[in-house]
N, C-alpha and C positions, 0 to 999 in steps of 0.2 A: 514604198516598197516593203513587202512583208519580210521579216527576218527569216533566214533559212537555217533550220536546225536539223542535225542528224543525231539520232539516238542509236548508240551501239549497244546491242543486247536488249532483247525484248522479253525478259522475265517479268515478274510482277512489277518491280520498281520501274524498269525501262518502259513497260507498257503504260504505266500511269503517267510518266513524263510525256511519252509520245502522244497519247490520246489528248491530254489536256493542252499541250502546246500546239497541237494541230488546230485548235480553235483560234489561235492568234498568230500562228506562224506557218511557214511552209515546211512540213516535216517529212523527213525520210528516215527509214529504219534499216539498220544493217544487222541481219540476223544470220544464224549458222545454217539453218535448214531451208532447202528450196520449198518444201511444202508449207512451211511456216510463212515464208515471204509471199508465196502464191495466195495463201488464205487471207493474209492481211490486205493484199492488193484487191482481191475479189470481194471480200466481205466487210472490210474496214475493221475497226477496233472498238468493241463495245465496252463501256464502263458502267457498272452498277454499284450499288452500295451508297456511299456518301453522295455521289453524283450519278446521274443517269443520262447517258448520251452515247452516240456512235460517231467516231471520228474517221475521216477519210485521210489516207496517207499513202506514201509510196514506200515499198519495202523491197529489199534485194539481199542477196548473199554475197555480192561482189562489190568491193569498194570502188572498183573501176567504173561501175555503173552510176555512182553518185555524182551529182553536180556539186560544184563548190558550195560550201555552207559557211555561215557566220559563227555558229556555235555547235560544237560536238559534245554530247554528254555520254561518257562511257559508263554504262549502267550494268555491266556484267558483274558477276561475283568475282571475288579476288582470284579464284582459280582460273578464270578466263581472261584476266586482265592483260597478260603478256601478249596473247594472240590477238586480242582486240586492238591493242596499241600498235602492234606490228602491222596490222591490216591497213592502218592509216599512214604508215611511214612514207616519207617523201611525197605526200599528198596534202592538199588543202592548206596551203601556206598562210592564208589569211584568216584561218579559223582560230577561235579560242576553244580550248578543250577543258571540260569540267569533269573531274573524277568524283564518284559518289560511292566508293567502296567502303566497307567496314574496315576498321583497324587503322594502321599507320603504314605509310610507304607507297601508296598507290601512285603518288605524283612522281616519285623517283623512277618507277617502272615506266610510266608514260614518257618521261623526259628522255629515256634511253632511245626512244624511237622518233623524236622530233623536237624542234625548238619552239613549238607553239606557246603562246601565253596560256598559263594554266590557272584554273580556279579550283580550289579544294571545296568539297561539300560533304556535309553529314546530313543524312535524312532520317527522320523518325516516322515518316508516313509508312503505311504498310498496306499490302493488298494480297489477294489470292488469285492466281490464274486458274480459271476454270477450263479454258481451252486456249488455243493459239490466238483466238480473236475475241476473247472475253476475259476481262480482269475485274474483280470486285475490289472497290476502294474501301478499305476497312478503317484505318486510322488516318484522319486528316491532320496529322501533326506536322510540324514545320520541317523544312529543309534549311539548314544554315550554310552560308557560303562565305568564303574568305579568299583573299589573294594568296597566290603562291609565288615565291621569289619576286620577280619584278612586275608582276601583273598589277595594274592600277586598281585602286579601290573603286574608282568610278565605273570600271568595266564590271566589277562584281555587283555593284548596285544596279547596273543596267540589266544584268541577267536575273537578279532577284526580282526586279520590277516585271520582267517578262513572265516569270513563273507565277507571280501574284496575279497578273492580268489573266493568265490562263485558268485561274481558279485554285491554284495550289498555294499552300502556306509557305512563305519564304522570307528569310531575313539575311541581309548582308552584314557581316561582322568584320571589322578591321583586322582582328586576330582570331582565327578559327580554332587555335589549339585548345583553349579551355573547353569548347564544345566537343572537339574531337576526343579529348582525353576523357571527358565524362562518359561519352558513348563507348570508348575503348574499354574502360574499366567495367562498365555494365555488360558489354558484349562478351568480353573475355571470361567474365564470371558466369553469366547466365548460359551462354552457348556451351562453354566447357563442361559445366556441371550437368546440363541437360544431355549432352552427347554421351556422357559417361554413366549417368543413372538411368537414361531412357525416359525420364520424366519430362512432360511439357512444362513450360513456365507457368506454374500455378501457385497456389497458396503455400505449398511446401517450401518455396524459396524464401518466404518471409517469416516462417514460423520459428519462434525462439522460446516457446514456453517450457518445453521439456529439454533435458540435456541432450537427448538423441535427435532433436529437430534439425533439419537440414539448414534452416536459416542461420544457425551459428556459423557453419562453414561458409555460407554465402557472405555473411557479414564480415568474416575474417578475410576473405578474398578481396572484398571491397576496400577494407581498411589498408590492406597491403598495397593495393593499387593506388590508393591515395598517397601513401608514402613515396611510391615511385614517382608519381606526378609532381609532388612537392620537390623532390630531389632534382627533377628535370626542369624546375622553375615554372611550372604551370599551376595556376590557380583555377580550379575546376569551375565551370559555369553552373553545373547542376550536381546535386548530391546523388551519386550512383545508387546508394542504398535506398534513398527515397524514390528514385526512378524505379527500382525493383519492386518496392512495396506498392507503389501506385499501379504498376503494370499488373500485379497479381490480383488487384481488386477490380479489374475491368469486367469481370463476370464470365469470361470464357478463357480457357487455357490456350496459350499460344505455343506453337511448335517452332522452336528456334531452328534456323537453317542448318546449324551444325548437327542437330539431332536428325533432321531429315536426311542429311548427307550420310551419316554413319549407318542409318537404317537401310539406305539404298546402296551402301558400300561404295560411295563416291568420295573423291578427295574433298577435304574440308578447307575452310578459310583459316585454319589454325595458324599458319605462318604470319599473316598480316594482322591477326588479332592477338592470340595468346603469345605467339612467338615474338611479336613486336614488343609486347609488354615486358617479357622476360629479358629481351636484349637491352631494352632501355634500363631495366633494373641493374643489369650487369654494367652498362656504361656509366651509370650514376653511382655505382658502388653500394647499392641497396640490396639487402637480403630479401628475397622473395620466394621462400620455400613453397608456399601454397600454390602460387601461380606457376612455378617451375614444375611442380609435381603434376598440376593439371595439364600443362603443355605436353610433358613427356607421356602422360597417359593417353591423351588424344592422339599423339603421334603413334603410339603403340597400337591404338585401336585401328588406325589407318593401316598399319603394317599387317594387322591380322587379316586383311582382306585377301592377301595372296597366299 
């Protein structure tokens, strides 16, 4: 019997999960808009870029229309997480739920709405949605998964194996925190600086030759984040500065989601990313003036919308 999977949220990341998993599982998609669900049902979901295929799946805007599933992947942005988790409340008692949001704290949000076994995930794959039914697979980098609270590592390994079978890169880790924190520091730095400067993530973020170069600030933010992680007892899996340098050398500038949000005057993911890092610094008694300033400035940018 094929595994039943529900993807909650069909942005670029949710679409990549949904389309690939539809090759090896029975996939349903829970999305916000009726016209989006209708288009997916009628046309399927096309993937181009790293892979090229069209997946057939079922989509709806109503959780009550969904059949029971084995695995739910909440792939919304952090700003849509509360509503997404609430839509599943008192439903699907036999499901395992996987969170894949940026930052820290997504699991706690989901836990308020149900006692499902939870799996934490961090993904580095990326894509661009060209339409409701077409996503371009750009970076085929891994998704790292780990157990949350009492979820067994065996269950995490099963999900990682399913993702790998679908054609996605995935790795199960007994402790996800080193990977989570590596990406947290990278995201808090790059997203925050991009949102405030208007620059895409390009070579400016790694430049340190002249005193005025932006890379000095970026490096300082990364080092400050390292100190917070160390105080929290986390040994980073990857060096966020090297992650930054590597990303700026890939040949094309990337537009971080927080930059896209502020340009569109939308709420950002600042609370689960920058805010989470600042709160951890306060909890651990570590001074983090650069990240605190970045957090407050992004919040002020949001306040300027109204």
